CHARMM-style PDB file with segment names, atoms N, HN, CA, C and O in Angstrom:
ATOM      1  N   MET     1     164.707  85.437  72.583  1.00  0.00      PROA
ATOM      2  CA  MET     1     163.384  85.276  72.637  1.00  0.00      PROA
ATOM      3  C   MET     1     162.864  84.492  73.853  1.00  0.00      PROA
ATOM      4  O   MET     1     161.750  84.657  74.351  1.00  0.00      PROA
ATOM      5  N   ARG     2     163.758  83.655  74.259  1.00  0.00      PROA
ATOM      6  HN  ARG     2     164.663  83.521  73.855  1.00  0.00      PROA
ATOM      7  CA  ARG     2     163.258  82.815  75.319  1.00  0.00      PROA
ATOM      8  C   ARG     2     163.084  83.603  76.669  1.00  0.00      PROA
ATOM      9  O   ARG     2     162.400  83.176  77.599  1.00  0.00      PROA
ATOM     10  N   ILE     3     163.747  84.756  76.685  1.00  0.00      PROA
ATOM     11  HN  ILE     3     164.302  85.103  75.930  1.00  0.00      PROA
ATOM     12  CA  ILE     3     163.610  85.739  77.808  1.00  0.00      PROA
ATOM     13  C   ILE     3     162.097  86.196  77.847  1.00  0.00      PROA
ATOM     14  O   ILE     3     161.688  86.703  78.891  1.00  0.00      PROA
ATOM     15  N   LEU     4     161.337  86.063  76.891  1.00  0.00      PROA
ATOM     16  HN  LEU     4     161.670  85.651  76.043  1.00  0.00      PROA
ATOM     17  CA  LEU     4     159.913  86.426  77.019  1.00  0.00      PROA
ATOM     18  C   LEU     4     159.115  85.619  77.895  1.00  0.00      PROA
ATOM     19  O   LEU     4     158.132  86.140  78.422  1.00  0.00      PROA
ATOM     20  N   LEU     5     159.437  84.261  78.156  1.00  0.00      PROA
ATOM     21  HN  LEU     5     160.236  83.838  77.728  1.00  0.00      PROA
ATOM     22  CA  LEU     5     158.863  83.259  79.048  1.00  0.00      PROA
ATOM     23  C   LEU     5     159.091  83.835  80.444  1.00  0.00      PROA
ATOM     24  O   LEU     5     158.276  83.566  81.327  1.00  0.00      PROA
ATOM     25  N   LEU     6     160.098  84.575  80.690  1.00  0.00      PROA
ATOM     26  HN  LEU     6     160.760  84.793  79.973  1.00  0.00      PROA
ATOM     27  CA  LEU     6     160.059  85.112  82.152  1.00  0.00      PROA
ATOM     28  C   LEU     6     159.000  86.077  82.606  1.00  0.00      PROA
ATOM     29  O   LEU     6     158.673  86.281  83.775  1.00  0.00      PROA
ATOM     30  N   LEU     7     158.460  86.698  81.427  1.00  0.00      PROA
ATOM     31  HN  LEU     7     158.725  86.533  80.477  1.00  0.00      PROA
ATOM     32  CA  LEU     7     157.473  87.854  81.621  1.00  0.00      PROA
ATOM     33  C   LEU     7     156.274  87.407  82.589  1.00  0.00      PROA
ATOM     34  O   LEU     7     155.997  87.944  83.661  1.00  0.00      PROA
ATOM     35  N   PRO     8     155.691  86.442  82.067  1.00  0.00      PROA
ATOM     36  CA  PRO     8     154.594  85.947  83.061  1.00  0.00      PROA
ATOM     37  C   PRO     8     154.974  85.440  84.432  1.00  0.00      PROA
ATOM     38  O   PRO     8     154.214  85.622  85.383  1.00  0.00      PROA
ATOM     39  N   PHE     9     156.067  84.841  84.558  1.00  0.00      PROA
ATOM     40  HN  PHE     9     156.685  84.692  83.785  1.00  0.00      PROA
ATOM     41  CA  PHE     9     156.443  84.360  85.840  1.00  0.00      PROA
ATOM     42  C   PHE     9     156.755  85.484  86.765  1.00  0.00      PROA
ATOM     43  O   PHE     9     156.507  85.402  87.968  1.00  0.00      PROA
ATOM     44  N   ILE    10     157.323  86.581  86.192  1.00  0.00      PROA
ATOM     45  HN  ILE    10     157.525  86.647  85.215  1.00  0.00      PROA
ATOM     46  CA  ILE    10     157.651  87.814  87.048  1.00  0.00      PROA
ATOM     47  C   ILE    10     156.356  88.532  87.273  1.00  0.00      PROA
ATOM     48  O   ILE    10     156.162  89.028  88.383  1.00  0.00      PROA
ATOM     49  N   ALA    11     155.533  88.629  86.420  1.00  0.00      PROA
ATOM     50  HN  ALA    11     155.690  88.227  85.518  1.00  0.00      PROA
ATOM     51  CA  ALA    11     154.259  89.526  86.543  1.00  0.00      PROA
ATOM     52  C   ALA    11     153.422  88.999  87.549  1.00  0.00      PROA
ATOM     53  O   ALA    11     152.767  89.743  88.279  1.00  0.00      PROA
ATOM     54  N   LEU    12     153.388  87.477  87.663  1.00  0.00      PROA
ATOM     55  HN  LEU    12     153.920  86.873  87.069  1.00  0.00      PROA
ATOM     56  CA  LEU    12     152.404  86.758  88.586  1.00  0.00      PROA
ATOM     57  C   LEU    12     153.001  86.568  89.934  1.00  0.00      PROA
ATOM     58  O   LEU    12     152.268  86.512  90.920  1.00  0.00      PROA
ATOM     59  N   LEU    13     154.408  86.456  90.039  1.00  0.00      PROA
ATOM     60  HN  LEU    13     155.004  86.501  89.237  1.00  0.00      PROA
ATOM     61  CA  LEU    13     155.067  86.256  91.206  1.00  0.00      PROA
ATOM     62  C   LEU    13     155.178  87.622  92.157  1.00  0.00      PROA
ATOM     63  O   LEU    13     155.571  87.564  93.322  1.00  0.00      PROA
ATOM     64  N   TRP    14     154.841  88.665  91.601  1.00  0.00      PROA
ATOM     65  HN  TRP    14     154.522  88.713  90.654  1.00  0.00      PROA
ATOM     66  CA  TRP    14     155.060  90.028  92.218  1.00  0.00      PROA
ATOM     67  C   TRP    14     153.408  90.409  92.652  1.00  0.00      PROA
ATOM     68  O   TRP    14     152.721  91.257  92.083  1.00  0.00      PROA
ATOM     69  N   VAL    15     153.019  89.627  93.703  1.00  0.00      PROA
ATOM     70  HN  VAL    15     153.578  88.938  94.165  1.00  0.00      PROA
ATOM     71  CA  VAL    15     151.691  89.666  94.244  1.00  0.00      PROA
ATOM     72  C   VAL    15     151.271  91.038  94.726  1.00  0.00      PROA
ATOM     73  O   VAL    15     150.111  91.373  94.487  1.00  0.00      PROA
ATOM     74  N   PRO    16     152.077  91.888  95.383  1.00  0.00      PROA
ATOM     75  CA  PRO    16     151.672  93.057  95.996  1.00  0.00      PROA
ATOM     76  C   PRO    16     151.327  94.073  94.751  1.00  0.00      PROA
ATOM     77  O   PRO    16     150.568  95.017  94.971  1.00  0.00      PROA
ATOM     78  N   PHE    17     151.846  93.892  93.534  1.00  0.00      PROA
ATOM     79  HN  PHE    17     152.463  93.125  93.355  1.00  0.00      PROA
ATOM     80  CA  PHE    17     151.451  94.732  92.415  1.00  0.00      PROA
ATOM     81  C   PHE    17     149.958  94.484  91.979  1.00  0.00      PROA
ATOM     82  O   PHE    17     149.418  95.422  91.393  1.00  0.00      PROA
ATOM     83  N   TYR    18     149.276  93.421  92.176  1.00  0.00      PROA
ATOM     84  HN  TYR    18     149.714  92.659  92.653  1.00  0.00      PROA
ATOM     85  CA  TYR    18     147.982  93.108  91.739  1.00  0.00      PROA
ATOM     86  C   TYR    18     147.037  92.821  92.646  1.00  0.00      PROA
ATOM     87  O   TYR    18     145.890  92.526  92.311  1.00  0.00      PROA
ATOM     88  N   ASN    19     147.476  92.887  94.006  1.00  0.00      PROA
ATOM     89  HN  ASN    19     148.408  93.126  94.279  1.00  0.00      PROA
ATOM     90  CA  ASN    19     146.505  92.429  95.074  1.00  0.00      PROA
ATOM     91  C   ASN    19     145.652  93.624  95.502  1.00  0.00      PROA
ATOM     92  O   ASN    19     145.705  94.147  96.615  1.00  0.00      PROA
ATOM     93  N   HSD    20     144.792  94.030  94.408  1.00  0.00      PROA
ATOM     94  HN  HSD    20     144.748  93.605  93.503  1.00  0.00      PROA
ATOM     95  CA  HSD    20     143.789  95.098  94.885  1.00  0.00      PROA
ATOM     96  C   HSD    20     142.492  94.794  94.354  1.00  0.00      PROA
ATOM     97  O   HSD    20     142.435  93.917  93.492  1.00  0.00      PROA
ATOM     98  N   GLU    21     141.528  95.321  94.691  1.00  0.00      PROA
ATOM     99  HN  GLU    21     141.575  96.034  95.391  1.00  0.00      PROA
ATOM    100  CA  GLU    21     140.117  95.071  94.234  1.00  0.00      PROA
ATOM    101  C   GLU    21     139.734  95.996  93.000  1.00  0.00      PROA
ATOM    102  O   GLU    21     138.983  95.584  92.116  1.00  0.00      PROA
ATOM    103  N   LEU    22     140.216  97.100  92.990  1.00  0.00      PROA
ATOM    104  HN  LEU    22     140.826  97.434  93.709  1.00  0.00      PROA
ATOM    105  CA  LEU    22     139.864  98.197  91.779  1.00  0.00      PROA
ATOM    106  C   LEU    22     141.240  98.089  90.933  1.00  0.00      PROA
ATOM    107  O   LEU    22     142.327  97.811  91.441  1.00  0.00      PROA
ATOM    108  N   PRO    23     141.023  98.347  89.584  1.00  0.00      PROA
ATOM    109  CA  PRO    23     139.805  98.363  88.936  1.00  0.00      PROA
ATOM    110  C   PRO    23     139.128  97.177  88.707  1.00  0.00      PROA
ATOM    111  O   PRO    23     139.780  96.188  88.374  1.00  0.00      PROA
ATOM    112  N   ALA    24     137.852  97.112  88.840  1.00  0.00      PROA
ATOM    113  HN  ALA    24     137.322  97.916  89.110  1.00  0.00      PROA
ATOM    114  CA  ALA    24     137.193  95.962  88.434  1.00  0.00      PROA
ATOM    115  C   ALA    24     136.837  96.047  86.846  1.00  0.00      PROA
ATOM    116  O   ALA    24     136.747  97.028  86.108  1.00  0.00      PROA
ATOM    117  N   LEU    25     136.671  94.677  86.600  1.00  0.00      PROA
ATOM    118  HN  LEU    25     136.744  93.880  87.200  1.00  0.00      PROA
ATOM    119  CA  LEU    25     136.215  94.455  85.117  1.00  0.00      PROA
ATOM    120  C   LEU    25     135.114  93.480  84.968  1.00  0.00      PROA
ATOM    121  O   LEU    25     135.185  92.325  85.389  1.00  0.00      PROA
ATOM    122  N   PHE    26     134.026  94.016  84.314  1.00  0.00      PROA
ATOM    123  HN  PHE    26     133.968  94.953  83.972  1.00  0.00      PROA
ATOM    124  CA  PHE    26     132.924  92.938  84.325  1.00  0.00      PROA
ATOM    125  C   PHE    26     132.518  92.454  85.735  1.00  0.00      PROA
ATOM    126  O   PHE    26     131.937  91.371  85.795  1.00  0.00      PROA
ATOM    127  N   GLY    27     132.734  93.070  86.768  1.00  0.00      PROA
ATOM    128  HN  GLY    27     133.206  93.950  86.720  1.00  0.00      PROA
ATOM    129  CA  GLY    27     132.416  92.610  88.098  1.00  0.00      PROA
ATOM    130  C   GLY    27     133.550  91.902  88.853  1.00  0.00      PROA
ATOM    131  O   GLY    27     133.538  91.707  90.068  1.00  0.00      PROA
ATOM    132  N   PHE    28     134.505  91.548  88.035  1.00  0.00      PROA
ATOM    133  HN  PHE    28     134.515  91.706  87.048  1.00  0.00      PROA
ATOM    134  CA  PHE    28     135.655  90.821  88.684  1.00  0.00      PROA
ATOM    135  C   PHE    28     136.644  91.844  89.186  1.00  0.00      PROA
ATOM    136  O   PHE    28     136.955  92.843  88.538  1.00  0.00      PROA
ATOM    137  N   PRO    29     137.117  91.539  90.372  1.00  0.00      PROA
ATOM    138  CA  PRO    29     138.115  92.364  90.928  1.00  0.00      PROA
ATOM    139  C   PRO    29     139.464  92.284  90.127  1.00  0.00      PROA
ATOM    140  O   PRO    29     139.675  91.393  89.303  1.00  0.00      PROA
ATOM    141  N   PHE    30     140.271  93.175  90.396  1.00  0.00      PROA
ATOM    142  HN  PHE    30     140.100  93.899  91.065  1.00  0.00      PROA
ATOM    143  CA  PHE    30     141.513  93.321  89.660  1.00  0.00      PROA
ATOM    144  C   PHE    30     142.468  92.047  89.882  1.00  0.00      PROA
ATOM    145  O   PHE    30     143.135  91.490  89.011  1.00  0.00      PROA
ATOM    146  N   PHE    31     142.390  91.735  91.145  1.00  0.00      PROA
ATOM    147  HN  PHE    31     141.848  92.188  91.853  1.00  0.00      PROA
ATOM    148  CA  PHE    31     143.169  90.536  91.423  1.00  0.00      PROA
ATOM    149  C   PHE    31     142.884  89.234  90.624  1.00  0.00      PROA
ATOM    150  O   PHE    31     143.794  88.455  90.341  1.00  0.00      PROA
ATOM    151  N   TYR    32     141.713  89.044  90.303  1.00  0.00      PROA
ATOM    152  HN  TYR    32     140.973  89.677  90.532  1.00  0.00      PROA
ATOM    153  CA  TYR    32     141.372  87.948  89.510  1.00  0.00      PROA
ATOM    154  C   TYR    32     141.394  88.014  87.939  1.00  0.00      PROA
ATOM    155  O   TYR    32     141.814  87.111  87.215  1.00  0.00      PROA
ATOM    156  N   TRP    33     140.866  89.244  87.510  1.00  0.00      PROA
ATOM    157  HN  TRP    33     140.525  89.977  88.098  1.00  0.00      PROA
ATOM    158  CA  TRP    33     141.127  89.410  86.044  1.00  0.00      PROA
ATOM    159  C   TRP    33     142.585  89.625  85.722  1.00  0.00      PROA
ATOM    160  O   TRP    33     142.899  89.257  84.590  1.00  0.00      PROA
ATOM    161  N   TYR    34     143.457  90.093  86.398  1.00  0.00      PROA
ATOM    162  HN  TYR    34     143.202  90.392  87.317  1.00  0.00      PROA
ATOM    163  CA  TYR    34     144.871  90.123  86.063  1.00  0.00      PROA
ATOM    164  C   TYR    34     145.459  88.917  85.837  1.00  0.00      PROA
ATOM    165  O   TYR    34     146.220  88.785  84.878  1.00  0.00      PROA
ATOM    166  N   GLN    35     145.207  87.970  86.615  1.00  0.00      PROA
ATOM    167  HN  GLN    35     144.589  88.077  87.394  1.00  0.00      PROA
ATOM    168  CA  GLN    35     145.789  86.570  86.615  1.00  0.00      PROA
ATOM    169  C   GLN    35     145.088  85.926  85.300  1.00  0.00      PROA
ATOM    170  O   GLN    35     145.679  85.289  84.428  1.00  0.00      PROA
ATOM    171  N   LEU    36     143.778  86.211  85.342  1.00  0.00      PROA
ATOM    172  HN  LEU    36     143.298  86.728  86.050  1.00  0.00      PROA
ATOM    173  CA  LEU    36     143.103  85.369  84.119  1.00  0.00      PROA
ATOM    174  C   LEU    36     143.524  85.874  82.796  1.00  0.00      PROA
ATOM    175  O   LEU    36     143.493  85.182  81.779  1.00  0.00      PROA
ATOM    176  N   LEU    37     143.964  87.239  82.845  1.00  0.00      PROA
ATOM    177  HN  LEU    37     143.990  87.802  83.671  1.00  0.00      PROA
ATOM    178  CA  LEU    37     144.393  87.747  81.457  1.00  0.00      PROA
ATOM    179  C   LEU    37     145.944  87.210  81.128  1.00  0.00      PROA
ATOM    180  O   LEU    37     146.414  87.362  80.001  1.00  0.00      PROA
ATOM    181  N   TRP    38     146.644  86.617  82.125  1.00  0.00      PROA
ATOM    182  HN  TRP    38     146.263  86.494  83.040  1.00  0.00      PROA
ATOM    183  CA  TRP    38     147.860  86.177  81.776  1.00  0.00      PROA
ATOM    184  C   TRP    38     147.844  84.843  81.055  1.00  0.00      PROA
ATOM    185  O   TRP    38     148.750  84.483  80.303  1.00  0.00      PROA
ATOM    186  N   VAL    39     146.746  84.122  81.332  1.00  0.00      PROA
ATOM    187  HN  VAL    39     146.010  84.414  81.942  1.00  0.00      PROA
ATOM    188  CA  VAL    39     146.481  82.695  80.577  1.00  0.00      PROA
ATOM    189  C   VAL    39     146.634  82.850  79.110  1.00  0.00      PROA
ATOM    190  O   VAL    39     147.504  82.165  78.574  1.00  0.00      PROA
ATOM    191  N   PRO    40     145.934  83.630  78.399  1.00  0.00      PROA
ATOM    192  CA  PRO    40     146.106  83.751  76.955  1.00  0.00      PROA
ATOM    193  C   PRO    40     147.312  84.566  76.670  1.00  0.00      PROA
ATOM    194  O   PRO    40     147.897  84.297  75.621  1.00  0.00      PROA
ATOM    195  N   VAL    41     147.746  85.429  77.350  1.00  0.00      PROA
ATOM    196  HN  VAL    41     147.271  85.647  78.202  1.00  0.00      PROA
ATOM    197  CA  VAL    41     149.171  86.005  77.223  1.00  0.00      PROA
ATOM    198  C   VAL    41     150.229  85.179  77.098  1.00  0.00      PROA
ATOM    199  O   VAL    41     151.025  85.260  76.163  1.00  0.00      PROA
ATOM    200  N   THR    42     150.310  84.222  78.157  1.00  0.00      PROA
ATOM    201  HN  THR    42     149.663  84.156  78.917  1.00  0.00      PROA
ATOM    202  CA  THR    42     151.323  83.199  78.305  1.00  0.00      PROA
ATOM    203  C   THR    42     151.324  82.303  77.214  1.00  0.00      PROA
ATOM    204  O   THR    42     152.367  81.881  76.715  1.00  0.00      PROA
ATOM    205  N   SER    43     150.033  81.955  76.770  1.00  0.00      PROA
ATOM    206  HN  SER    43     149.185  82.298  77.176  1.00  0.00      PROA
ATOM    207  CA  SER    43     149.977  81.015  75.539  1.00  0.00      PROA
ATOM    208  C   SER    43     150.386  81.666  74.385  1.00  0.00      PROA
ATOM    209  O   SER    43     150.830  80.973  73.470  1.00  0.00      PROA
ATOM    210  N   LEU    44     150.324  82.794  74.266  1.00  0.00      PROA
ATOM    211  HN  LEU    44     149.963  83.357  75.009  1.00  0.00      PROA
ATOM    212  CA  LEU    44     150.774  83.588  72.950  1.00  0.00      PROA
ATOM    213  C   LEU    44     152.293  83.722  73.035  1.00  0.00      PROA
ATOM    214  O   LEU    44     152.992  83.622  72.026  1.00  0.00      PROA
ATOM    215  N   LEU    45     152.783  83.946  74.221  1.00  0.00      PROA
ATOM    216  HN  LEU    45     152.215  84.027  75.040  1.00  0.00      PROA
ATOM    217  CA  LEU    45     154.243  84.138  74.253  1.00  0.00      PROA
ATOM    218  C   LEU    45     154.899  82.643  74.035  1.00  0.00      PROA
ATOM    219  O   LEU    45     155.853  82.559  73.262  1.00  0.00      PROA
ATOM    220  N   ILE    46     154.451  81.558  74.642  1.00  0.00      PROA
ATOM    221  HN  ILE    46     153.676  81.627  75.270  1.00  0.00      PROA
ATOM    222  CA  ILE    46     154.965  80.378  74.297  1.00  0.00      PROA
ATOM    223  C   ILE    46     154.831  79.837  72.857  1.00  0.00      PROA
ATOM    224  O   ILE    46     155.653  79.038  72.409  1.00  0.00      PROA
ATOM    225  N   TRP    47     153.698  80.321  72.086  1.00  0.00      PROA
ATOM    226  HN  TRP    47     153.031  80.971  72.450  1.00  0.00      PROA
ATOM    227  CA  TRP    47     153.688  80.059  70.670  1.00  0.00      PROA
ATOM    228  C   TRP    47     154.652  80.885  70.039  1.00  0.00      PROA
ATOM    229  O   TRP    47     155.307  80.332  69.155  1.00  0.00      PROA
ATOM    230  N   LEU    48     154.912  82.150  70.294  1.00  0.00      PROA
ATOM    231  HN  LEU    48     154.379  82.599  71.012  1.00  0.00      PROA
ATOM    232  CA  LEU    48     155.855  82.884  69.627  1.00  0.00      PROA
ATOM    233  C   LEU    48     157.270  82.449  69.771  1.00  0.00      PROA
ATOM    234  O   LEU    48     158.089  82.489  68.853  1.00  0.00      PROA
ATOM    235  N   VAL    49     157.515  82.023  71.003  1.00  0.00      PROA
ATOM    236  HN  VAL    49     156.850  81.991  71.750  1.00  0.00      PROA
ATOM    237  CA  VAL    49     158.968  81.462  71.306  1.00  0.00      PROA
ATOM    238  C   VAL    49     159.084  80.122  70.452  1.00  0.00      PROA
ATOM    239  O   VAL    49     160.057  79.890  69.735  1.00  0.00      PROA
ATOM    240  N   TYR    50     158.137  79.374  70.578  1.00  0.00      PROA
ATOM    241  HN  TYR    50     157.346  79.563  71.161  1.00  0.00      PROA
ATOM    242  CA  TYR    50     158.268  78.048  69.856  1.00  0.00      PROA
ATOM    243  C   TYR    50     158.375  78.186  68.368  1.00  0.00      PROA
ATOM    244  O   TYR    50     159.101  77.446  67.705  1.00  0.00      PROA
ATOM    245  N   ARG    51     157.570  79.239  67.800  1.00  0.00      PROA
ATOM    246  HN  ARG    51     156.981  79.840  68.340  1.00  0.00      PROA
ATOM    247  CA  ARG    51     157.585  79.483  66.415  1.00  0.00      PROA
ATOM    248  C   ARG    51     159.036  80.135  65.958  1.00  0.00      PROA
ATOM    249  O   ARG    51     159.571  79.802  64.900  1.00  0.00      PROA
ATOM    250  N   HSD    52     159.552  80.990  66.764  1.00  0.00      PROA
ATOM    251  HN  HSD    52     159.118  81.261  67.623  1.00  0.00      PROA
ATOM    252  CA  HSD    52     160.871  81.447  66.488  1.00  0.00      PROA
ATOM    253  C   HSD    52     161.884  80.263  66.631  1.00  0.00      PROA
ATOM    254  O   HSD    52     162.693  80.140  65.711  1.00  0.00      PROA
ATOM    255  N   GLY    53     161.938  79.423  67.618  1.00  0.00      PROA
ATOM    256  HN  GLY    53     161.281  79.523  68.365  1.00  0.00      PROA
ATOM    257  CA  GLY    53     162.701  78.379  67.646  1.00  0.00      PROA
ATOM    258  C   GLY    53     162.612  77.462  66.462  1.00  0.00      PROA
ATOM    259  O   GLY    53     163.674  76.986  66.059  1.00  0.00      PROA
ATOM    260  N   ARG    54     161.449  77.133  65.820  1.00  0.00      PROA
ATOM    261  HN  ARG    54     160.587  77.520  66.147  1.00  0.00      PROA
ATOM    262  CA  ARG    54     161.354  76.212  64.867  1.00  0.00      PROA
ATOM    263  C   ARG    54     161.993  77.075  63.767  1.00  0.00      PROA
ATOM    264  O   ARG    54     162.875  76.519  63.113  1.00  0.00      PROA
ATOM    265  N   ARG    55     161.685  78.350  63.462  1.00  0.00      PROA
ATOM    266  HN  ARG    55     160.969  78.801  63.994  1.00  0.00      PROA
ATOM    267  CA  ARG    55     162.396  79.018  62.344  1.00  0.00      PROA
ATOM    268  C   ARG    55     163.972  78.937  62.426  1.00  0.00      PROA
ATOM    269  O   ARG    55     164.650  78.864  61.401  1.00  0.00      PROA
ATOM    270  N   GLN    56     164.419  78.951  63.455  1.00  0.00      PROA
ATOM    271  HN  GLN    56     163.868  79.011  64.287  1.00  0.00      PROA
ATOM    272  CA  GLN    56     165.881  79.024  63.785  1.00  0.00      PROA
ATOM    273  C   GLN    56     166.529  77.598  63.767  1.00  0.00      PROA
ATOM    274  O   GLN    56     167.752  77.456  63.778  1.00  0.00      PROA
ATOM    275  N   GLY    57     165.701  76.612  63.739  1.00  0.00      PROA
ATOM    276  HN  GLY    57     164.708  76.728  63.730  1.00  0.00      PROA
ATOM    277  CA  GLY    57     166.186  75.204  63.719  1.00  0.00      PROA
ATOM    278  C   GLY    57     166.374  74.527  65.093  1.00  0.00      PROA
ATOM    279  O   GLY    57     166.930  73.441  65.253  1.00  0.00      PROA
ATOM    280  N   ASP    58     165.834  75.312  66.083  1.00  0.00      PROA
ATOM    281  HN  ASP    58     165.382  76.195  65.953  1.00  0.00      PROA
ATOM    282  CA  ASP    58     165.862  74.701  67.385  1.00  0.00      PROA
ATOM    283  C   ASP    58     164.762  73.928  67.642  1.00  0.00      PROA
ATOM    284  O   ASP    58     163.701  74.536  67.779  1.00  0.00      PROA
ATOM    285  N   GLU    59     164.754  72.611  67.751  1.00  0.00      PROA
ATOM    286  HN  GLU    59     165.616  72.117  67.640  1.00  0.00      PROA
ATOM    287  CA  GLU    59     163.563  71.990  67.943  1.00  0.00      PROA
ATOM    288  C   GLU    59     163.569  71.176  69.337  1.00  0.00      PROA
ATOM    289  OT1 GLU    59     162.572  70.545  69.688  1.00  0.00      PROA
TER     290      GLU     59
END
C-alpha cells in the first residue's frame, strides 16, 4: 500500500508530461490544473495508506 505514495511524487516530478497549455479546464491551463488536481488525490492516497496501516496494526 505504501507504494501508492510514490504516485504523486512521480506524477509531479515528470514536468515535461504536463508542461502544456492545452487542454484548458475552466480557463486554467493544463499545467496548473494538473498540479492542483494532485492535491486532493494525494490527500486521498495518504488517507487510504493510513487507514490500511491502522487496520494492519502499523501505527
